[in-house]
C-alpha positions, 0 to 999 in steps of 0.5 A: 527529512528521512523516510521511515523504514518499511517495517515501521510504516507497515506496523504503524499503518496496520495498528492505526487501521485496526484501531480505527475499526478496519480489519488489517493484516500484514500478509507478507513481510518484506525487507525491513529497511526499504521494501516496497509496500503494496496495500490491498483494500478489500471492498467486501463485495468481491472487488478490491483496490490496490495501492503501491509505491509512487515511482520516484520520478513522480515523488521527486517533484513533491513537497518535502513534507509529503515526500519524506513519508510513504506516498502511494498511487492507485494501481487498480480500482474496483477490480475483481479480488482474483485480479488484484491477487494475481497482480500481487503474485506478479509483484512478489515474483518481480520483487521478493522483498515487498510487503503486502498489507490487506485491509477491509473497507466497504467504502474503499477508504485506505488512510494512505497518502495517495498522489495521482501521477500526471 
């Protein structure tokens, strides 16, 4: 099973979230084919969650039906938005080809496939 391109995934994710009533915007575009994708979920109370790509070492052990898509891990939870933004700035310094998507959900819902490593 082949993984969809980053550009396609981000476009589909933003459309699905917006259609579901969750304001979502692509804040930064990355490499169209395989740019890492980071998703910030603003809880609208000054805090946010941050999700990023699950490291390949963990993804290798997943069921191919899941591993063929984009799988994420939670990097930060209920953190001050300024801290999440600072982390994203560091990620962009490290990987200038990454995507940054922001979505809003008071309950922290994100609509991503998330795996907790370990």
